[in-house]
LUMDREN-461144 format. One record per residue (C-alpha): residue in three letters; x, y, z. Coordinates in steps of 0.001 Angstrom, whole numbers, padded with zeros to 6 digits, always signed. Each point is the difference from the previous one (the first is absolute). Layout:
AlaXYZ...
//
This chain:
Met+370801+111794+023262Thr+001207-002629-002502Ser-002039-000120-003179Arg-002021-003127-000506Thr+001078-002390-002729Lys-003386-001743-000073Leu-003558+000779+001078Ser-001538-002286+002617Ala-003723-000425+000572Gln+000261+002378+002942Asp+001894+002572-002131Leu-002767-000120-002588Arg-002635+000407+002687Val+001826+003008+001488Ala+000389+001565-003467Ile-003741-000197-000680Thr-000850+001308+003469Thr+002444+002877-000501Phe-001559+000678-003397Ala-003437+000206+001626Gly+001331+002510+002513Leu+001500+002136-002758Leu-003263-000028-001932Arg-001885+001093+003109Ser+002367+002916+000603His+000015+001051-003683Lys-003682-000680-000683Glu-001208+003597+000055Val+002888+001131-002185Ile-000757-002707-002569Asn-003707+000862+000100Arg+000808+003643-000622Leu+001492-000857-003388Asn-003559-000193-001368Val-001058+003006-002084Phe-003567+000730+001075Pro-001188+002617+002500Val-001913-002168+002443Pro+001930-001939+002701Asp+000646-003368-001590Gly+000984-003322+001627Asp+001297-001945-002911Thr+003434-001458-000728Gly+001700+000451+003362Thr-003016-001281+001903Asn-000520-002971-002313Met+003646-001086+000042Thr+000140+000350+003780Leu-003120-002108+000507Thr+001355-002653-002374Val+003279-000423+001889Glu-001634+000304+003419Ser-002103-002994-001019Val+003275-001920-000419Val+001227+001118+003428Glu-003293-001194+001458Ala+000560-003377-001677Phe+003375-000188+001772Gly-001788+000217+003361Pro-000641-003723+000604Leu+003563-000947-001048Gly+002623-000655+002635Asp+003514+001454-000010Asp+001228-003302-001448Ala-002370+000087-002988Thr+001369-001697-003098Met+000658+001696-003320Asp-003014-001796-001459Glu-002265+001297+002799Val+001249+003579-000357Cys-000332-000045-003796Thr-003488-001489+000198Ala-001028+002813+002354Ile+001422+002593-002402Ala-001717-001476-003051Arg-003335-000698+001671Gly-000101+003157+002105Ser+000770+002328-002900Leu-002528-001720-002263Met-002813+000183+002543Gly+000816+003521+001161Ala+000754+001688-003333Arg-001944+003211-000585Gly-000024+002278-003009Asn+001986-000266-003204Ser+003308+000646+001771Gly-000749-002477+002786Val-000865-002805-002412Ile+003156+000561-002042Leu+002067+000106+003204Ser-001635-003272+001030Gln+001100-001647-003234Leu+003535+001347+000386Leu+000255-001451+003504Arg-001519-003309-001059Gly+002382-000247-002933Leu+002952+000892+002199Val-000543-002776+002543Glu-001266-002697-002359Lys+003426-001621-000338Phe+001069+000609+003604Lys-002288-002606+001551Ser+002253-002994-000674Val+003219+001500+001379Ala+001256+000652+003514Ala+001575+003345-000933Val-000083+002312-003024Thr+003284+000487-001856Pro+000827+003116-002051Ala-000447-001997-003200Leu-003459-001204+001051Leu-001078+003473+001104Ala+001069+001524-003325Glu-001803-002760-001903Ser-003131+000442+002121Leu-000121+003781-000492Ser+000031-000608-003759His-002696-002646+000415Ala-002134+002404+002032Asp+000389+002667-002697Val-001196-002400-002697Leu-002981-001246+002008Ala-001103+003522+000923Arg-000027+001059-003635Gln-001922-003126-000961Ala-002616+000838+002619Val-000595+003466-001484Val-002036-000277-003190Arg+001377+003270-001436Pro+003333+000857+001687Val+000936+003688+000079Glu+003537+001344+000397Gly+000665+002735+002522Thr-001753-001991+002711Ile+000895-002481+002733Leu+000716-002502-002782Ser+002875+002113-001325Val+001515+000274+003461Ala-000322-003763+000571Arg+001733-000793-003292Ala+002843+002418+000703Ala+000508-001534+003447Ala+000229-003488-001511Gln+002505+001210-002561Gly+002048+001729+002691Ala+000029-003163+002106Asn+001167-002183-002868Ala+002775+002458-000877Ala+001370+000003+003561Ser-000507-003545+001288Ala+003571-000625+001185Ser-001135+000392+003606Met-003282+000457+001830Ser+000951+003527+001071Lys+000914+001100-003518Leu-003137-001646-001380Val-002548+001715+002253Arg+001740+003347-000363Gly+000157-000432-003761Ala-003713-000774-000090Arg-000805+003005+002206Asp+002153+002422-001976Arg-001390-001067-003375Ala-003538+000163+001397Arg+000689+003538+001236Glu+001285+001040-003429Ala-003040-001527-001706Leu-002344+001775+002392Ala+001635+003342-000777His-000524-000727-003714Thr-003748-000743+000272Pro-001084+003601-000755Glu+001717-000313-003376Gln-002040-003129-000729Leu-003438+001210+001117Pro-001103+003522-001023Val-002482+000237+002879Leu+002887-000382+002460Lys+002122+002564-001774Gln-002900+002450-000082Ala-000540-000411+003736Gly+003719+000111+000790Val-000008-003297+001912Val+001405-003502-000306Asp-002196-003110-000115Ser-001640-000756+003331Gly+000059-003803-000361Gly+003663+000047-000928Thr+000644+002211+003012Gly-001543-002638+002229Leu+001895-002875-001610Leu+003344+001779+000442Leu-000570-000269+003755Phe+000164-003800-000289Phe+003563+000228-001270Asp+000822+002496+002728Ala-001234-002605+002481Leu+002139-002724-001614Cys+003083+002206+000141His-000657+000668+003677Val-000322-003701+000840Val+002964-001125-002103Ser+002475+002847+000555Asp-001503+002106+002794Asp-000478+002951-002364Pro-002045+002798+001622Leu-003723+000036-000675Pro-001411+002977-001923Ile-001854+002665+001951Pro-003238+001164-001652Pro+000121+003609-001229Ser-002474+002468+001428Leu-003290+000251-001835Glu+000655+003693-000569Ser+003112-000845-002031Val-001957-002177-002453Glu-001212+002421-002647Val-002577-001132-002522His-000708+002313-002923Ala-003237-001440-001329Val-001876+001759-002769Ala-002857-002294-000908Thr-003755-000164+000130Ser-000962-001333+003398Arg-001627-003388-000004Val-002446+001446+002493Ala-000786+002984-002186Asp-000558-002027-003129Ser-000490-003622+000805Ser-001203-000739-003517Ala+003478+000861-001291Leu+001551-002852+001963Ser-000301-003284-001802Pro+000098-002744+001053Arg-001622+001290+003151Phe-000121-002949+002394Glu+002623-002195+001614Val-001263-003545+000578Met+001942-002489+002111Tyr-000729-003414+001422Leu+001457-003353+000910Leu-001047-002698-002457Asp-000172-003713+000730Ala+000242-001564-003454Glu+001568-002882-001847Asp+003220+001098-001682Ala-001271-001240-003358Arg-002844+002534+000087Met+002239+003033+000493His+000957+000461-003670Ala-003645+000568-000950Phe-000401+002271+003037Arg+002950+002140-001127Glu-001454+000253-003496Val-003300+001327+001351Trp+001723+002538+002219Ser+002245+001171-002847Gly-003098+001173-001815Ile-001578+001997+002829Gly+002771+002007+001661Asp+003646+000757+000637Ser+002553+000034+002847Ile-000698-003736+000149Val+002120-002000+002441Ile-000745-003655+000774Val+002309-001833+002393Gly-000105-003359+001713Gly-000300-003640-000952Asp-000966-003418+001317Gly-003664+000959+000052Leu+000227+003425+001680Tyr+000490+003346-001783Asn+000019+003668+000985Cys-001582+001981-002834His+000115+003764-000687Ile-001509+002050-002838His-001002+003581-000839Thr-003286-000084-001897Asp-003285+001747-000677Glu-001811-003370+000054Ile-000185-001144+003607Gly-002627-002638-000696Ala+001955-001567-002849Ala+003174-000027+002101Ile-001753-001966+002741Glu-001989-002243-002380Ala+003278-001134-001587Ala+001052-001312+003405Leu-003278-001861+000451Asp+000595-001719-003337Ala+003527-001008+001048Gly-000563-000922+003629Arg-000943+001654+003282Pro+000961+003626+000772Arg+000289+001238+003577Glu+001079+003122+001862Ile-001263+002135-002889Arg+001082+003648+000208Val-001213+002705-002367Thr+001480+003514+000142Asp-001186+003028-001938Leu+003239+001442-001347Ala-001734+003316-000619Glu-000690+000491+003703Gln+002667-002047+001793Val+000599+001725+003332Leu+002348-000932+002791Glu-001744-001031+003203Glu+003284-001055+001506Arg-001222-000829+003445Trp-002433-002516-001431Val+002475-001447-002501Arg+002730-000583+002574Asp-001682-003019+001569Ala-000875-001464-003421Ala-003236-001379+001430Thr-003469+001142+000846Ala-001467-000364+003433Ala-003644-000924+000398Ile-001738+001815+002843Glu-003218-001730+000968Ala-003082+001377+001742Asp-001583-001659+003030Gly-003548-001273+000364Pro-002212-002372-001991Ala+000431-000085-003764Pro-002545+002063-001963Val-002028-001319-002914Thr+002267+001916-002374Ala+003494+000970+001170Val+002363+002574-001482Val+003766-000349-000522Ala+001779+003295-000734Val+003566+000855-001018Val+001308+003050+001853Ala+003177+002039+000639Gly+000029+001988+003237Glu-001108-000868+003522Gly-002577+002778+000111Ile-001576-001144-003231Gly-000129-003511+001389Arg-001821+001138+003124Ile-002545+001945-002050Phe-000597-002949-002308Gln-000538-002273+002980Ser-002461+002494+001500Leu-001938-000185-003282Gly-000296-003768+000273Val+003055-001481-001728Arg+000568-003490+001376Val+003659-000544-001052Leu+002614+002585-001003Val+002968-000804-002220Asn+002950+002373+000085Gly+001167+000976-003466Gly-000135+002578-002737Gln+001555+001313-003183Ser+003470-001525+000124Met-000675-002856+002375Asn-002947-001684-001609Pro-001272-002872+002162Ser+000157-003351-001731Thr-002947-002174-000909Ala+000976-002246+002907Asp-000174+002944+002429Leu-003537+000818-001100Val-001029-003663+000051Asp+001174-000282+003611Ala-001873+003191+000915Val-003237-001223-001622Arg+000189-003309+001837Ala+000640+001832+003273Thr-003328+001861-000223Gly-002033-003107+000822Ser-002807+001203-002294Gly-001516-001902-002880Glu-000093+003114-002176Val+002899+002467-000166Ile+000599+003302-001794Val+003556+001160-000705Leu+000860+003725-000232Pro+003415+000264-001757Asn+000142+003828+000355Asn+002685+000145-002694Gln-000279-000798-003690Asn+003217-002092+000152Ile-001691-002396+002425Val-003332-000444-001814Pro+001276-002731-002396Val+001501-001956+002887Ala-003223+000274+002014Asn-001926-001375-002974Gln+001901-003296+000311Val-001160-000748+003549Asp-003520-001320-000641Ala+001285-003030-001916Leu+002381-000945+002825Val-002341-000127+003012Asp-003214-001767+000985Gln-001705+003285+000884Ser-001772+002242-002506Val+002295+002975-000653Ser-000865+003190-001869Val+002265+002947-000757Val-001181+003597+000179Pro+002787+001454-002185Thr+000918+003032+002103Thr+003140+001730-001253Ser+000544+002432+002882Ile-000417+000221+003750Val-002764+002581-000359Gly-001797-002351-002376Gly+000210-002653+002706Phe-001499+002441+002503Ala-002910+000721-002318Ala-000622-003696-000594Leu-000066-000758+003721Leu-002640+002644+000630Ala-002349-002174-002076Tyr+001045-003296+001636Asp-002573-002061+001919Pro+001557-002981+001834Gly-003406-001657+000325Ala-000768+000083-003752Asp+001164-002571-002510Gly+003014+000490-002220Ser-001743+000962-003228Thr-002117+002665+001734Asn+003097+001480+001602Val+002045-000034-003192Glu-002671+001851-001924Ala-000364+002673+002676Met+003740+000395+000618Ile+000906+000320-003670Ala-002714+002606-000452Ala+001448+001966+002923Thr+003516+000052-001496Gln-001150+001350-003359His-000630+003429+001465Val+003472+000490+001543Ala+002893+001981-001525Ala+003345-000754+001671Gly+003141+002123+000325Glu+003266-000092+001927Val+002935+002265+000801Thr+003657-001033+000251Arg+003434+001549-000379Ala+002284-000170-003059Val+003457-001416+000620Arg+001573+001189-003266Asp-000423+002388-002925Thr-002112-000981-002995Val-002574+001346-002434Thr-003691-000896+000146Asp-003045+001063-001959Ala-000850+002320+002912Gly+003371+001746-000252Asp+003572-000324+001232Val+000499-001913+003245His+003030+000730+002183Glu+001383-002077+002823Gly-001832+000901+003186Asp-003151+001225-001750Trp-003370-001196+001258Ile-002100-001627-002710Gly-003721-000749-000034Ile-001068-003092-001932Gly-003539-000718-001155Ala-001524-002199-002711Gly+003429-001439-000802Ala+001625+003365-000709Val+001960+002721+001755Arg-002592+002752+000492Ser+001923+002484+002190Ile+003609+000952+000777Ala+000929+002342+002842Glu+002717+000855+002500Ser-002295-000589+002976Leu-002140-002937+001027Glu-002995+002274+000513Ala+000259+001595-003454Ala+000377-003371-001753Ser-003006-001381+001886Ile-002204+002987-000786Gly+001137-000006-003631Leu-000870-003673-000308Leu-003441+000467+001526Asp-000647+003020-002182Ala+000687-002178-003046Met-002179-002841+001313Phe-003119+001794+001224Leu-003170-000362-002061Glu-003286+001787+000540Glu-001750-003150+001203His+002479-000790+002788Glu-001491+000124+003487Leu+002588-001549+002347Leu+003800+000136+000306Thr+001722-002707+002037Ile+003523+000904+001145Ile+002241-002838+001212Glu+003086+001267+001792Gly+003234-001961-000428Glu+003612+000440+001069Gly+001113+003576-000687Ser-003412+001584+000447Ser-000559+002670+002648Ala-002888+001616+001811Ser+000915+003314-001609Ala-000003-001415-003529Thr-003271-001839+000563Arg-001588+003209+001311Gln+001166+001972-003057Ile-001446-002649-002314Ser-003301-000016+001891Asp-000143+003814-000051Tyr+000523-000034-003779Val-002908-002413-000456Ala-002250+002031+002291Glu+000692+003153-001992Ala+000126-001345-003559His-002614-002769+000355Pro-002206+000909+002969Ala-002586-002680-000796Val+002568-002820+000306Gly+000358-001754+003360Val+003451-001032+001269Glu+000923-003108+001996Val+003538-000485+001350His+001464-003381+001020His+003500-000958+001159Gly+001313-002792-002225Gly+003729-000065+000789Gln+000903-001143-003519Pro+003687+000397-001002Leu+001224+002407-002706Tyr-003385+001620-000663Pro-000878+002768+002490Tyr-003504+000152-001457Tyr-002448-002255-001759Phe-003104+001815-001275Gly-003379-001398-000969Leu-002749+002047-001618Glu-003552-001339-000098
//
């Protein structure tokens, strides 16, 4: 194959599509670079979703699409689809890269080198407090490598890739947390794949094969964010699209600078994608209301961010509606797991919205679900503390009267529904449902994917951990032992009922051992078992 001397619109489209494929195949490896014990869908997932949004934007374009059409799809698709800190920065890099391509028929080596430098500058401008040892360092090195080897397109893309690879290897020397964990930066790892894709399109260089997960060793020694959520500050990640006049964005940035960090704001011409880590969710959203109109608001609790990969993959929630006439007061509930959905529907939920910890449904998703109920009064059960702030936005956006019962767990949602009366008005239901949730203690069991240290003791990869009240309460080699240890730590004298919700990884044998423990240690406590089918958590527990 003869190396290309210029990049056509089709070449650029193939490079981005190839990049998306590489991110998909490397996603789990990139995610594994995180240093906490709970399965975490962060950088790899967010970068993949961002670029897949671009590929989706390519869909309506024909094979003869112009450079302007391809570049518009890249800029618009990445802006609208950006998720997480890494996804927003990647969006700005892609937007900066193609900004000067739109007016040309083909991209020369000189223009590509210039545009990589332009993308580097814009990405750093978008980050309020740039940090070295991150994706930004890799992007700058790639631009420098391109400009030092711009004699031909082949030399340029290989120069960019090689310098990016060197910079990525150097990131542990720039960030102590990376050096401590023995890993390179995850965002930089994802960005390097873009230059691999360019080298493949330009010079037919082979594409990298993702290493096995077992070969990616992470040596984390840190207090778990689950074990001590108060130690993590800022605690929440807030993201949204913001329709605002450009002139208002300076004041918006000033407000955000005072309430958080990891701030990335990208966009222009009246539309911005905004990302911040903060303890002040309300202030972060109020700043947007002062500047313009926020939409697709997503709030993630960084102390409990858990990968629910199956739900994240589609990057959308699916509303599942009940049949029959609309009740006086309808319920919309957010769920993860088909079994949980069936149980919620049997308890009277009118519309289900698929979602959970990592894939928080947007405000628009909940608005659509509320409208689909057909009822004049609607109650929303978020069933996750990340989703409560988003649910609170819905009432102002619909004609119906919407109330939120701020459930933070699936078992809390169960308890609330036991007090639900579809024939009563909204205020009566809210009062009864909130009262029902106040007597529920929730717990969950999952498996550690790497070594770390928590307040409950050392956690090793493969250990089962029980989590309750925002902390790791038990650590064991078996699922049964971790579950019993968690319950032993949770039980209070006044508890009368244990609800067990079986998820993926549970077994009849384990459930029987847990039930036998309760019968022996707490004979006055009744036990109810339901099949929820939730991913990653073999058991949810609720004590009432």
